[in-house]
Backbone and ligand atoms as CSV (ligand in chain L), in Angstrom:
chain,resi,resn,atom,element,x,y,z
A,1,UNK,N,N,77.493,94.604,110.088
A,1,UNK,CA,C,78.659,94.241,110.880
A,1,UNK,C,C,78.338,93.015,111.728
A,2,UNK,N,N,79.278,92.086,111.782
A,2,UNK,CA,C,79.069,90.915,112.623
A,2,UNK,C,C,80.237,90.745,113.591
A,3,UNK,N,N,79.924,90.348,114.799
A,3,UNK,CA,C,80.963,90.051,115.788
A,3,UNK,C,C,80.822,88.612,116.248
A,4,UNK,N,N,79.680,88.038,115.926
A,4,UNK,CA,C,79.453,86.621,116.191
A,4,UNK,C,C,78.446,86.149,115.154
A,5,UNK,N,N,78.308,84.854,115.050
A,5,UNK,CA,C,77.414,84.298,114.054
A,5,UNK,C,C,76.362,83.479,114.789
A,6,UNK,N,N,75.095,83.856,114.652
A,6,UNK,CA,C,74.056,83.128,115.378
A,6,UNK,C,C,74.091,81.651,114.996
A,7,UNK,N,N,74.084,80.812,115.975
A,7,UNK,CA,C,74.189,79.392,115.678
A,7,UNK,C,C,73.529,78.580,116.783
A,8,UNK,N,N,72.916,77.496,116.382
A,8,UNK,CA,C,72.355,76.597,117.387
A,8,UNK,C,C,73.415,75.588,117.811
A,9,UNK,N,N,74.452,75.469,116.963
A,9,UNK,CA,C,75.524,74.533,117.285
A,9,UNK,C,C,76.646,75.274,118.013
A,10,UNK,N,N,77.382,74.590,118.845
A,10,UNK,CA,C,78.520,75.242,119.494
A,10,UNK,C,C,79.696,75.382,118.532
A,11,UNK,N,N,79.597,76.386,117.691
A,11,UNK,CA,C,80.621,76.611,116.672
A,11,UNK,C,C,81.335,77.930,116.953
A,12,UNK,N,N,82.641,77.955,116.722
A,12,UNK,CA,C,83.384,79.212,116.823
A,12,UNK,C,C,84.246,79.388,115.579
A,13,UNK,N,N,84.760,80.612,115.414
A,13,UNK,CA,C,85.482,80.980,114.197
A,13,UNK,C,C,86.831,81.586,114.588
A,14,UNK,N,N,87.893,81.009,114.061
A,14,UNK,CA,C,89.236,81.525,114.329
A,14,UNK,C,C,89.632,82.486,113.215
A,15,UNK,N,N,90.091,83.661,113.582
A,15,UNK,CA,C,90.511,84.619,112.552
A,15,UNK,C,C,91.914,85.142,112.873
A,16,UNK,N,N,92.660,85.405,111.800
A,16,UNK,CA,C,94.065,85.803,111.919
A,16,UNK,C,C,94.301,87.057,111.089
A,17,UNK,N,N,94.753,88.112,111.729
A,17,UNK,CA,C,94.945,89.385,111.045
A,17,UNK,C,C,96.397,89.643,110.664
A,18,UNK,N,N,96.563,90.546,109.722
A,18,UNK,CA,C,97.827,91.218,109.388
A,18,UNK,C,C,98.764,90.432,108.473
A,19,UNK,N,N,98.321,89.321,107.934
A,19,UNK,CA,C,99.171,88.585,107.001
A,19,UNK,C,C,99.006,89.120,105.592
A,20,UNK,N,N,99.489,88.424,104.576
A,20,UNK,CA,C,100.302,87.228,104.770
A,20,UNK,C,C,101.718,87.599,105.186
A,21,UNK,N,N,102.375,86.664,105.851
A,21,UNK,CA,C,103.727,86.909,106.335
A,21,UNK,C,C,104.424,85.596,106.572
A,22,UNK,N,N,105.488,85.658,107.353
A,22,UNK,CA,C,106.314,84.460,107.455
A,22,UNK,C,C,105.663,83.344,108.274
A,23,UNK,N,N,104.575,83.655,108.988
A,23,UNK,CA,C,103.938,82.613,109.794
A,23,UNK,C,C,102.667,82.031,109.162
A,24,UNK,N,N,102.259,82.596,108.040
A,24,UNK,CA,C,101.002,82.146,107.444
A,24,UNK,C,C,101.008,80.642,107.195
A,25,UNK,N,N,102.094,80.188,106.577
A,25,UNK,CA,C,102.186,78.766,106.222
A,25,UNK,C,C,102.080,77.875,107.454
A,26,UNK,N,N,102.740,78.279,108.530
A,26,UNK,CA,C,102.722,77.482,109.763
A,26,UNK,C,C,101.314,77.423,110.341
A,27,UNK,N,N,100.641,78.570,110.328
A,27,UNK,CA,C,99.274,78.607,110.866
A,27,UNK,C,C,98.372,77.686,110.047
A,28,UNK,N,N,98.474,77.801,108.738
A,28,UNK,CA,C,97.644,76.970,107.868
A,28,UNK,C,C,97.964,75.489,108.086
A,29,UNK,N,N,99.234,75.184,108.244
A,29,UNK,CA,C,99.622,73.775,108.444
A,29,UNK,C,C,99.001,73.222,109.726
A,30,UNK,N,N,99.019,74.024,110.780
A,30,UNK,CA,C,98.434,73.563,112.052
A,30,UNK,C,C,96.922,73.389,111.910
A,31,UNK,N,N,96.271,74.352,111.273
A,31,UNK,CA,C,94.821,74.245,111.074
A,31,UNK,C,C,94.494,72.996,110.258
A,32,UNK,N,N,95.237,72.793,109.168
A,32,UNK,CA,C,94.974,71.645,108.297
A,32,UNK,C,C,95.186,70.328,109.049
A,33,UNK,N,N,96.238,70.313,109.845
A,33,UNK,CA,C,96.554,69.106,110.607
A,33,UNK,C,C,95.406,68.752,111.566
A,34,UNK,N,N,94.744,69.786,112.110
A,34,UNK,CA,C,93.623,69.553,113.035
A,34,UNK,C,C,92.282,69.555,112.331
A,35,UNK,N,N,92.340,69.669,111.009
A,35,UNK,CA,C,91.127,69.690,110.205
A,35,UNK,C,C,90.145,70.778,110.668
A,36,UNK,N,N,90.671,71.969,110.931
A,36,UNK,CA,C,89.811,73.120,111.212
A,36,UNK,C,C,90.153,74.244,110.237
A,37,UNK,N,N,89.215,75.175,110.085
A,37,UNK,CA,C,89.394,76.237,109.092
A,37,UNK,C,C,89.598,77.584,109.768
A,38,UNK,N,N,90.323,78.451,109.076
A,38,UNK,CA,C,90.562,79.789,109.608
A,38,UNK,C,C,90.116,80.865,108.638
A,39,UNK,N,N,89.901,82.047,109.177
A,39,UNK,CA,C,89.648,83.232,108.370
A,39,UNK,C,C,90.863,84.142,108.466
A,40,UNK,N,N,91.406,84.527,107.319
A,40,UNK,CA,C,92.636,85.327,107.301
A,40,UNK,C,C,92.344,86.707,106.721
A,41,UNK,N,N,92.701,87.737,107.479
A,41,UNK,CA,C,92.479,89.101,107.005
A,41,UNK,C,C,93.811,89.698,106.601
A,42,UNK,N,N,93.973,89.806,105.294
A,42,UNK,CA,C,95.268,90.173,104.733
A,42,UNK,C,C,95.361,91.662,104.432
A,43,UNK,N,N,96.576,92.162,104.605
A,43,UNK,CA,C,96.899,93.549,104.266
A,43,UNK,C,C,97.435,93.562,102.834
A,44,UNK,N,N,96.849,94.423,102.003
A,44,UNK,CA,C,97.194,94.421,100.581
A,44,UNK,C,C,98.687,94.496,100.309
A,45,UNK,N,N,99.369,95.406,100.975
A,45,UNK,CA,C,100.787,95.590,100.659
A,45,UNK,C,C,101.637,94.372,101.031
A,46,UNK,N,N,101.096,93.463,101.816
A,46,UNK,CA,C,101.829,92.236,102.151
A,46,UNK,C,C,101.672,91.153,101.083
A,47,UNK,N,N,100.707,91.346,100.206
A,47,UNK,CA,C,100.450,90.339,99.176
A,47,UNK,C,C,101.242,90.735,97.941
A,48,UNK,N,N,102.382,90.093,97.736
A,48,UNK,CA,C,103.291,90.581,96.715
A,48,UNK,C,C,103.592,89.551,95.640
A,49,UNK,N,N,104.119,88.442,96.082
A,49,UNK,CA,C,104.741,87.536,95.128
A,49,UNK,C,C,103.767,86.463,94.654
A,50,UNK,N,N,104.207,85.741,93.650
A,50,UNK,CA,C,103.448,84.603,93.152
A,50,UNK,C,C,103.324,83.544,94.260
A,51,UNK,N,N,104.295,83.524,95.167
A,51,UNK,CA,C,104.211,82.583,96.280
A,51,UNK,C,C,103.002,82.868,97.157
A,52,UNK,N,N,102.736,84.170,97.382
A,52,UNK,CA,C,101.556,84.538,98.175
A,52,UNK,C,C,100.287,84.067,97.465
A,53,UNK,N,N,100.244,84.289,96.161
A,53,UNK,CA,C,99.062,83.901,95.393
A,53,UNK,C,C,98.869,82.394,95.417
A,54,UNK,N,N,99.977,81.686,95.306
A,54,UNK,CA,C,99.909,80.228,95.289
A,54,UNK,C,C,99.425,79.702,96.637
A,55,UNK,N,N,99.976,80.264,97.699
A,55,UNK,CA,C,99.548,79.867,99.043
A,55,UNK,C,C,98.061,80.152,99.226
A,56,UNK,N,N,97.625,81.310,98.739
A,56,UNK,CA,C,96.215,81.686,98.869
A,56,UNK,C,C,95.312,80.674,98.172
A,57,UNK,N,N,95.684,80.291,96.971
A,57,UNK,CA,C,94.854,79.331,96.221
A,57,UNK,C,C,94.765,77.997,96.964
A,58,UNK,N,N,95.897,77.608,97.546
A,58,UNK,CA,C,95.933,76.367,98.321
A,58,UNK,C,C,95.044,76.491,99.568
A,59,UNK,N,N,95.122,77.644,100.228
A,59,UNK,CA,C,94.304,77.868,101.428
A,59,UNK,C,C,92.813,77.814,101.087
A,60,UNK,N,N,92.449,78.484,99.996
A,60,UNK,CA,C,91.040,78.511,99.601
A,60,UNK,C,C,90.565,77.104,99.237
A,61,UNK,N,N,91.431,76.373,98.547
A,61,UNK,CA,C,91.063,75.002,98.169
A,61,UNK,C,C,90.851,74.138,99.404
A,62,UNK,N,N,91.567,74.443,100.482
A,62,UNK,CA,C,91.419,73.673,101.723
A,62,UNK,C,C,90.294,74.194,102.606
A,63,UNK,N,N,89.583,75.222,102.136
A,63,UNK,CA,C,88.405,75.675,102.877
A,63,UNK,C,C,88.612,76.857,103.803
A,64,UNK,N,N,89.803,77.433,103.776
A,64,UNK,CA,C,90.031,78.630,104.583
A,64,UNK,C,C,89.449,79.855,103.852
A,65,UNK,N,N,89.291,80.921,104.611
A,65,UNK,CA,C,88.689,82.133,104.069
A,65,UNK,C,C,89.732,83.248,104.084
A,66,UNK,N,N,89.789,84.003,103.000
A,66,UNK,CA,C,90.688,85.169,102.986
A,66,UNK,C,C,89.845,86.419,102.805
A,67,UNK,N,N,89.989,87.342,103.752
A,67,UNK,CA,C,89.326,88.631,103.674
A,67,UNK,C,C,90.368,89.734,103.625
A,68,UNK,N,N,89.911,90.975,103.610
A,68,UNK,CA,C,90.868,92.091,103.511
A,68,UNK,C,C,90.929,92.891,104.802
A,69,UNK,N,N,92.045,93.610,104.920
A,69,UNK,CA,C,92.349,94.363,106.131
A,69,UNK,C,C,93.011,95.684,105.704
A,70,UNK,N,N,92.514,96.215,104.584
A,70,UNK,CA,C,93.007,97.423,103.891
A,70,UNK,C,C,94.356,97.175,103.209
A,71,UNK,N,N,94.810,98.165,102.446
A,71,UNK,CA,C,96.101,98.039,101.751
A,71,UNK,C,C,97.270,98.279,102.700
A,72,UNK,N,N,97.109,99.263,103.601
A,72,UNK,CA,C,98.263,99.699,104.414
A,72,UNK,C,C,97.933,99.740,105.902
A,73,UNK,N,N,96.925,98.978,106.311
A,73,UNK,CA,C,96.522,98.954,107.720
A,73,UNK,C,C,96.092,100.343,108.200
A,74,UNK,N,N,95.280,100.991,107.384
A,74,UNK,CA,C,94.834,102.340,107.739
A,74,UNK,C,C,93.618,102.298,108.658
A,75,UNK,N,N,93.580,103.255,109.554
A,75,UNK,CA,C,92.393,103.462,110.372
A,75,UNK,C,C,91.301,104.086,109.513
A,76,UNK,N,N,90.088,103.576,109.632
A,76,UNK,CA,C,89.008,104.090,108.789
A,76,UNK,C,C,88.184,105.191,109.453
A,77,UNK,N,N,87.918,105.032,110.727
A,77,UNK,CA,C,86.929,105.920,111.348
A,77,UNK,C,C,87.358,107.390,111.260
A,78,UNK,N,N,86.365,108.213,111.240
A,78,UNK,CA,C,86.527,109.664,111.111
A,78,UNK,C,C,86.945,110.092,109.715
A,79,UNK,N,N,87.122,109.140,108.820
A,79,UNK,CA,C,87.368,109.524,107.433
A,79,UNK,C,C,86.013,109.640,106.740
A,80,UNK,N,N,85.920,110.520,105.720
A,80,UNK,CA,C,84.658,110.633,104.980
A,80,UNK,C,C,84.261,109.296,104.373
A,81,UNK,N,N,82.985,109.115,104.181
A,81,UNK,CA,C,82.496,107.831,103.684
A,81,UNK,C,C,83.149,107.448,102.358
A,82,UNK,N,N,83.262,108.439,101.446
A,82,UNK,CA,C,83.840,108.137,100.132
A,82,UNK,C,C,85.268,107.612,100.268
A,83,UNK,N,N,86.005,108.178,101.200
A,83,UNK,CA,C,87.385,107.743,101.404
A,83,UNK,C,C,87.393,106.310,101.958
A,84,UNK,N,N,86.493,106.038,102.876
A,84,UNK,CA,C,86.416,104.682,103.447
A,84,UNK,C,C,86.041,103.664,102.370
A,85,UNK,N,N,85.102,104.050,101.520
A,85,UNK,CA,C,84.719,103.159,100.414
A,85,UNK,C,C,85.931,102.865,99.549
A,86,UNK,N,N,86.676,103.920,99.242
A,86,UNK,CA,C,87.845,103.781,98.392
A,86,UNK,C,C,88.880,102.844,99.019
A,87,UNK,N,N,89.095,103.010,100.302
A,87,UNK,CA,C,90.092,102.185,101.005
A,87,UNK,C,C,89.670,100.709,100.978
A,88,UNK,N,N,88.406,100.467,101.247
A,88,UNK,CA,C,87.930,99.077,101.250
A,88,UNK,C,C,87.986,98.504,99.842
A,89,UNK,N,N,87.497,99.296,98.879
A,89,UNK,CA,C,87.401,98.789,97.504
A,89,UNK,C,C,88.782,98.507,96.917
A,90,UNK,N,N,89.717,99.418,97.148
A,90,UNK,CA,C,91.057,99.244,96.575
A,90,UNK,C,C,91.688,97.942,97.060
A,91,UNK,N,N,91.613,97.701,98.361
A,91,UNK,CA,C,92.272,96.499,98.889
A,91,UNK,C,C,91.520,95.241,98.472
A,92,UNK,N,N,90.198,95.338,98.435
A,92,UNK,CA,C,89.413,94.165,98.058
A,92,UNK,C,C,89.694,93.766,96.613
A,93,UNK,N,N,89.724,94.780,95.736
A,93,UNK,CA,C,89.988,94.474,94.321
A,93,UNK,C,C,91.400,93.939,94.134
A,94,UNK,N,N,92.343,94.565,94.821
A,94,UNK,CA,C,93.739,94.163,94.669
A,94,UNK,C,C,93.949,92.719,95.141
A,95,UNK,N,N,93.484,92.437,96.356
A,95,UNK,CA,C,93.731,91.102,96.913
A,95,UNK,C,C,92.929,90.045,96.151
A,96,UNK,N,N,91.719,90.404,95.776
A,96,UNK,CA,C,90.887,89.476,95.024
A,96,UNK,C,C,91.580,89.067,93.717
A,97,UNK,N,N,92.169,90.049,93.064
A,97,UNK,CA,C,92.867,89.769,91.811
A,97,UNK,C,C,94.103,88.905,92.069
A,98,UNK,N,N,94.779,89.169,93.178
A,98,UNK,CA,C,95.994,88.403,93.512
A,98,UNK,C,C,95.676,86.948,93.862
A,99,UNK,N,N,94.548,86.731,94.529
A,99,UNK,CA,C,94.252,85.361,94.967
A,99,UNK,C,C,93.319,84.641,93.994
A,100,UNK,N,N,92.816,85.388,93.022
A,100,UNK,CA,C,91.981,84.770,92.007
A,100,UNK,C,C,90.647,84.292,92.536
A,101,UNK,N,N,90.088,85.018,93.501
A,101,UNK,CA,C,88.797,84.623,94.079
A,101,UNK,C,C,88.103,85.862,94.641
A,102,UNK,N,N,86.779,85.818,94.696
A,102,UNK,CA,C,86.066,86.950,95.282
A,102,UNK,C,C,86.312,87.041,96.792
A,103,UNK,N,N,86.118,88.234,97.331
A,103,UNK,CA,C,86.309,88.460,98.765
A,103,UNK,C,C,84.996,88.940,99.353
A,104,UNK,N,N,84.637,88.351,100.478
A,104,UNK,CA,C,83.347,88.664,101.099
A,104,UNK,C,C,83.479,89.386,102.425
A,105,UNK,N,N,84.665,89.309,103.009
A,105,UNK,CA,C,84.822,89.827,104.374
A,105,UNK,C,C,85.893,90.901,104.449
A,106,UNK,N,N,85.590,91.891,105.240
A,106,UNK,CA,C,86.510,92.992,105.476
A,106,UNK,C,C,86.643,93.199,106.977
A,107,UNK,N,N,87.880,93.358,107.438
A,107,UNK,CA,C,88.074,93.655,108.865
A,107,UNK,C,C,88.801,94.978,109.017
A,108,UNK,N,N,88.228,95.897,109.792
A,108,UNK,CA,C,88.837,97.222,109.955
A,108,UNK,C,C,90.045,97.181,110.889
A,109,UNK,N,N,91.174,97.738,110.452
A,109,UNK,CA,C,92.339,97.811,111.335
A,109,UNK,C,C,91.985,98.493,112.662
A,110,UNK,N,N,92.516,97.982,113.724
A,110,UNK,CA,C,92.303,98.476,115.098
A,110,UNK,C,C,90.834,98.398,115.525
A,111,UNK,N,N,90.005,97.776,114.720
A,111,UNK,CA,C,88.576,97.759,115.036
A,111,UNK,C,C,87.976,99.149,115.041
A,112,UNK,N,N,88.655,100.080,114.386
A,112,UNK,CA,C,88.222,101.482,114.434
A,112,UNK,C,C,87.142,101.733,113.382
A,113,UNK,N,N,85.901,101.720,113.823
A,113,UNK,CA,C,84.785,101.904,112.886
A,113,UNK,C,C,83.868,103.027,113.373
A,114,UNK,N,N,83.174,103.626,112.442
A,114,UNK,CA,C,82.100,104.555,112.771
A,114,UNK,C,C,80.932,104.269,111.825
A,115,UNK,N,N,79.926,105.106,111.890
A,115,UNK,CA,C,78.737,104.871,111.072
A,115,UNK,C,C,79.095,104.772,109.587
A,116,UNK,N,N,80.026,105.607,109.136
A,116,UNK,CA,C,80.411,105.580,107.719
A,116,UNK,C,C,81.082,104.271,107.324
A,117,UNK,N,N,81.757,103.623,108.277
A,117,UNK,CA,C,82.381,102.334,107.960
A,117,UNK,C,C,81.304,101.291,107.672
A,118,UNK,N,N,80.225,101.360,108.453
A,118,UNK,CA,C,79.119,100.419,108.218
A,118,UNK,C,C,78.523,100.653,106.830
A,119,UNK,N,N,78.330,101.927,106.492
A,119,UNK,CA,C,77.762,102.242,105.175
A,119,UNK,C,C,78.736,101.852,104.063
A,120,UNK,N,N,80.012,102.119,104.292
A,120,UNK,CA,C,81.019,101.827,103.266
A,120,UNK,C,C,81.122,100.324,103.018
A,121,UNK,N,N,81.030,99.529,104.066
A,121,UNK,CA,C,81.132,98.087,103.843
A,121,UNK,C,C,79.902,97.580,103.100
A,122,UNK,N,N,78.768,98.190,103.379
A,122,UNK,CA,C,77.558,97.821,102.650
A,122,UNK,C,C,77.701,98.159,101.161
A,123,UNK,N,N,78.179,99.352,100.894
A,123,UNK,CA,C,78.287,99.786,99.492
A,123,UNK,C,C,79.332,99.007,98.710
A,124,UNK,N,N,80.297,98.446,99.401
A,124,UNK,CA,C,81.308,97.650,98.712
A,124,UNK,C,C,80.985,96.156,98.786
A,125,UNK,N,N,79.788,95.835,99.294
A,125,UNK,CA,C,79.366,94.428,99.412
A,125,UNK,C,C,80.299,93.584,100.263
A,126,UNK,N,N,80.845,94.204,101.277
A,126,UNK,CA,C,81.726,93.456,102.174
A,126,UNK,C,C,81.044,93.295,103.522
A,127,UNK,N,N,81.174,92.101,104.081
A,127,UNK,CA,C,80.694,91.896,105.443
A,127,UNK,C,C,81.778,92.398,106.390
A,128,UNK,N,N,81.382,93.296,107.268
A,128,UNK,CA,C,82.347,93.855,108.208
A,128,UNK,C,C,82.534,92.856,109.349
A,129,UNK,N,N,83.650,92.161,109.309
A,129,UNK,CA,C,83.870,91.080,110.272
A,129,UNK,C,C,84.576,91.614,111.510
A,130,UNK,N,N,83.796,91.832,112.556
A,130,UNK,CA,C,84.358,92.232,113.835
A,130,UNK,C,C,84.662,90.960,114.629
A,131,UNK,N,N,84.672,91.030,115.906
A,131,UNK,CA,C,84.946,89.858,116.731
A,131,UNK,C,C,84.281,90.086,118.081
A,132,UNK,N,N,84.067,89.034,118.827
A,132,UNK,CA,C,83.611,89.240,120.200
A,132,UNK,C,C,84.516,88.550,121.218
A,133,UNK,N,N,85.594,87.944,120.705
A,133,UNK,CA,C,86.651,87.473,121.603
A,133,UNK,C,C,87.977,87.993,121.069
A,134,UNK,N,N,88.606,88.860,121.823
A,134,UNK,CA,C,89.945,89.326,121.476
A,134,UNK,C,C,90.920,88.454,122.262
A,135,UNK,N,N,91.719,87.671,121.529
A,135,UNK,CA,C,92.653,86.774,122.237
A,135,UNK,C,C,93.692,87.571,123.018
A,136,UNK,N,N,93.855,88.841,122.664
A,136,UNK,CA,C,94.882,89.715,123.245
A,136,UNK,C,C,96.291,89.208,122.940
A,137,UNK,N,N,96.419,88.449,121.832
A,137,UNK,CA,C,97.757,87.957,121.472
A,137,UNK,C,C,98.683,89.091,121.036
A,138,UNK,N,N,98.098,90.235,120.671
A,138,UNK,CA,C,98.911,91.398,120.298
A,138,UNK,C,C,99.506,92.053,121.535
A,139,UNK,N,N,98.951,91.738,122.698
A,139,UNK,CA,C,99.335,92.427,123.923
A,139,UNK,C,C,100.190,91.546,124.825
A,140,UNK,N,N,99.878,90.252,124.838
A,140,UNK,CA,C,100.477,89.354,125.824
A,140,UNK,C,C,101.391,88.320,125.183
A,141,UNK,N,N,102.255,88.764,124.279
A,141,UNK,CA,C,103.144,87.839,123.588
A,141,UNK,C,C,103.979,87.005,124.537
A,142,UNK,N,N,104.319,87.560,125.692
A,142,UNK,CA,C,105.183,86.836,126.628
A,142,UNK,C,C,104.369,86.201,127.764
A,143,UNK,N,N,103.041,86.266,127.648
A,143,UNK,CA,C,102.200,85.687,128.716
A,143,UNK,C,C,101.120,84.773,128.133
A,144,UNK,N,N,101.560,83.624,127.608
A,144,UNK,CA,C,100.601,82.731,126.932
A,144,UNK,C,C,99.424,82.329,127.820
A,145,UNK,N,N,99.645,82.223,129.128
A,145,UNK,CA,C,98.539,81.831,130.016
A,145,UNK,C,C,97.410,82.853,129.986
A,146,UNK,N,N,97.778,84.118,129.890
A,146,UNK,CA,C,96.746,85.155,129.843
A,146,UNK,C,C,95.925,85.042,128.567
A,147,UNK,N,N,96.587,84.707,127.464
A,147,UNK,CA,C,95.866,84.539,126.190
A,147,UNK,C,C,94.900,83.357,126.304
A,148,UNK,N,N,95.404,82.250,126.845
A,148,UNK,CA,C,94.562,81.057,126.983
A,148,UNK,C,C,93.375,81.328,127.907
A,149,UNK,N,N,93.651,81.937,129.048
A,149,UNK,CA,C,92.581,82.219,130.010
A,149,UNK,C,C,91.546,83.153,129.415
A,150,UNK,N,N,92.048,84.117,128.689
A,150,UNK,CA,C,91.148,85.097,128.102
A,150,UNK,C,C,90.194,84.443,127.096
A,151,UNK,N,N,90.733,83.585,126.249
A,151,UNK,CA,C,89.878,82.886,125.288
A,151,UNK,C,C,88.898,81.977,126.031
A,152,UNK,N,N,89.415,81.228,127.004
A,152,UNK,CA,C,88.562,80.288,127.744
A,152,UNK,C,C,87.399,81.013,128.418
A,153,UNK,N,N,87.652,82.192,128.926
A,153,UNK,CA,C,86.638,82.937,129.664
A,153,UNK,C,C,85.610,83.573,128.729
A,154,UNK,N,N,86.065,84.073,127.580
A,154,UNK,CA,C,85.199,84.895,126.733
A,154,UNK,C,C,84.398,84.103,125.703
A,155,UNK,N,N,84.871,82.914,125.352
A,155,UNK,CA,C,84.287,82.236,124.191
A,155,UNK,C,C,82.860,81.763,124.480
A,156,UNK,N,N,82.018,81.933,123.441
A,156,UNK,CA,C,80.620,81.505,123.515
A,156,UNK,C,C,80.254,80.904,122.153
A,157,UNK,N,N,79.140,80.170,122.077
A,157,UNK,CA,C,78.743,79.666,120.758
A,157,UNK,C,C,78.618,80.819,119.751
A,158,UNK,N,N,79.211,80.640,118.582
A,158,UNK,CA,C,79.139,81.668,117.540
A,158,UNK,C,C,80.259,82.685,117.590
A,159,UNK,N,N,81.126,82.591,118.589
A,159,UNK,CA,C,82.179,83.611,118.744
A,159,UNK,C,C,83.111,83.677,117.540
A,160,UNK,N,N,83.449,84.906,117.182
A,160,UNK,CA,C,84.547,85.150,116.250
A,160,UNK,C,C,85.740,85.571,117.103
A,161,UNK,N,N,86.812,84.800,116.983
A,161,UNK,CA,C,87.986,85.002,117.843
A,161,UNK,C,C,89.085,85.709,117.055
A,162,UNK,N,N,89.546,86.820,117.603
A,162,UNK,CA,C,90.577,87.626,116.944
A,162,UNK,C,C,91.970,87.191,117.375
A,163,UNK,N,N,92.796,86.867,116.359
A,163,UNK,CA,C,94.195,86.551,116.627
A,163,UNK,C,C,95.034,87.217,115.541
A,164,UNK,N,N,96.333,87.089,115.658
A,164,UNK,CA,C,97.232,87.710,114.691
A,164,UNK,C,C,98.284,86.716,114.232
A,165,UNK,N,N,98.870,87.022,113.088
A,165,UNK,CA,C,99.908,86.146,112.549
A,165,UNK,C,C,101.217,86.470,113.250
A,166,UNK,N,N,101.356,85.925,114.459
A,166,UNK,CA,C,102.547,86.172,115.265
A,166,UNK,C,C,103.166,84.848,115.674
A,167,UNK,N,N,104.461,84.917,115.984
A,167,UNK,CA,C,105.181,83.693,116.318
A,167,UNK,C,C,104.567,82.987,117.538
A,168,UNK,N,N,104.266,83.754,118.567
A,168,UNK,CA,C,103.750,83.092,119.780
A,168,UNK,C,C,102.329,82.575,119.566
A,169,UNK,N,N,101.616,83.185,118.627
A,169,UNK,CA,C,100.276,82.680,118.316
A,169,UNK,C,C,100.389,81.324,117.620
A,170,UNK,N,N,101.381,81.199,116.748
A,170,UNK,CA,C,101.620,79.909,116.092
A,170,UNK,C,C,101.912,78.843,117.151
A,171,UNK,N,N,102.751,79.202,118.119
A,171,UNK,CA,C,103.116,78.223,119.148
A,171,UNK,C,C,101.913,77.814,120.002
A,172,UNK,N,N,101.024,78.780,120.233
A,172,UNK,CA,C,99.864,78.507,121.090
A,172,UNK,C,C,98.717,77.830,120.359
A,173,UNK,N,N,98.725,77.937,119.048
A,173,UNK,CA,C,97.546,77.533,118.279
A,173,UNK,C,C,97.070,76.104,118.558
A,174,UNK,N,N,97.980,75.116,118.598
A,174,UNK,CA,C,97.484,73.763,118.913
A,174,UNK,C,C,96.779,73.709,120.261
A,175,UNK,N,N,97.283,74.453,121.243
A,175,UNK,CA,C,96.639,74.485,122.569
A,175,UNK,C,C,95.282,75.180,122.509
A,176,UNK,N,N,95.208,76.224,121.715
A,176,UNK,CA,C,93.935,76.953,121.585
A,176,UNK,C,C,92.890,76.047,120.942
A,177,UNK,N,N,93.292,75.336,119.891
A,177,UNK,CA,C,92.366,74.423,119.223
A,177,UNK,C,C,91.907,73.340,120.199
A,178,UNK,N,N,92.841,72.821,120.980
A,178,UNK,CA,C,92.490,71.780,121.948
A,178,UNK,C,C,91.542,72.323,123.012
A,179,UNK,N,N,91.831,73.506,123.495
A,179,UNK,CA,C,90.963,74.141,124.498
A,179,UNK,C,C,89.531,74.253,123.975
A,180,UNK,N,N,89.403,74.721,122.743
A,180,UNK,CA,C,88.065,74.926,122.175
A,180,UNK,C,C,87.363,73.582,121.959
A,181,UNK,N,N,88.106,72.618,121.446
A,181,UNK,CA,C,87.508,71.290,121.220
A,181,UNK,C,C,87.110,70.648,122.539
A,182,UNK,N,N,87.963,70.801,123.562
A,182,UNK,CA,C,87.645,70.238,124.881
A,182,UNK,C,C,86.389,70.875,125.467
A,183,UNK,N,N,86.153,72.123,125.116
A,183,UNK,CA,C,84.943,72.788,125.583
A,183,UNK,C,C,83.729,72.403,124.726
A,184,UNK,N,N,83.962,71.556,123.733
A,184,UNK,CA,C,82.849,71.071,122.923
A,184,UNK,C,C,82.545,71.902,121.690
A,185,UNK,N,N,83.450,72.805,121.357
A,185,UNK,CA,C,83.207,73.651,120.181
A,185,UNK,C,C,83.735,73.017,118.904
A,186,UNK,N,N,82.976,73.214,117.833
A,186,UNK,CA,C,83.493,72.961,116.511
A,186,UNK,C,C,84.083,74.258,115.997
A,187,UNK,N,N,85.078,74.154,115.130
A,187,UNK,CA,C,85.714,75.357,114.575
A,187,UNK,C,C,85.429,75.374,113.082
A,188,UNK,N,N,84.743,76.419,112.624
A,188,UNK,CA,C,84.253,76.441,111.251
A,188,UNK,C,C,84.831,77.631,110.495
A,189,UNK,N,N,84.797,77.564,109.166
A,189,UNK,CA,C,85.182,78.748,108.387
A,189,UNK,C,C,84.047,79.767,108.412
A,190,UNK,N,N,84.373,81.037,108.325
A,190,UNK,CA,C,83.326,82.053,108.184
A,190,UNK,C,C,82.484,81.680,106.974
A,191,UNK,N,N,81.174,81.703,107.111
A,191,UNK,CA,C,80.340,81.237,106.003
A,191,UNK,C,C,80.472,82.127,104.770
A,192,UNK,N,N,80.583,81.493,103.627
A,192,UNK,CA,C,80.665,82.238,102.379
A,192,UNK,C,C,79.258,82.533,101.885
A,193,UNK,N,N,78.924,83.815,101.727
A,193,UNK,CA,C,77.567,84.141,101.276
A,193,UNK,C,C,77.320,83.618,99.873
A,194,UNK,N,N,76.073,83.357,99.589
A,194,UNK,CA,C,75.730,82.980,98.217
A,194,UNK,C,C,76.001,84.174,97.323
A,195,UNK,N,N,76.553,83.917,96.134
A,195,UNK,CA,C,76.875,85.045,95.256
A,195,UNK,C,C,75.632,85.882,94.951
A,196,UNK,N,N,75.797,87.182,95.014
A,196,UNK,CA,C,74.667,88.071,94.712
A,196,UNK,C,C,74.376,88.008,93.219
A,197,UNK,N,N,73.117,88.128,92.878
A,197,UNK,CA,C,72.757,88.132,91.449
A,197,UNK,C,C,73.301,89.391,90.798
A,198,UNK,N,N,73.873,89.210,89.645
A,198,UNK,CA,C,74.404,90.387,88.921
A,198,UNK,C,C,73.239,91.262,88.466
A,199,UNK,N,N,73.398,92.559,88.665
A,199,UNK,CA,C,72.324,93.477,88.256
A,199,UNK,C,C,72.407,93.709,86.756
L,1,ZN,ZN,ZN,95.516,94.526,112.005
């Protein structure tokens, strides 16, 4: 499980949960315009049409990362390990097939993890992508200053920043990128692991 990425450089990672949805395109457009990359944790049942697949291919080509966030946004903890493995594997296989690319990262809904989640992510070869900065955009939709202050206060080199595909997050995103850049941070995509050798 990772919540930050050890780095000697002042680099941070922007992540967006719960897509794809009506704001995905806008978020990607803003990131592309600022030449920064994002990590997107998609819910399987939201990935439906050829349009989603096409957008995904475009995002991957531009250097963004797509990970999974289960099929139905299910809580994992307290479920038996086999069930957790199944939940991770089903969504990973489904989304991977839809986007035509392998998936390396998994994010647990609600951050609800237990020991079995760690084991399950290992067995499914998924990196469990946690975070160490919660933007609180899910909580403070009407209080953008609190979101900005919270990010400004919590961010450190290597931070993985949790955000969501929400309208107010789209509106704030250029300011968030500027805040991070002004603090001297580079914004990078979650690193793609080298492919494991086939057994
Ligand atoms: Zn979520």
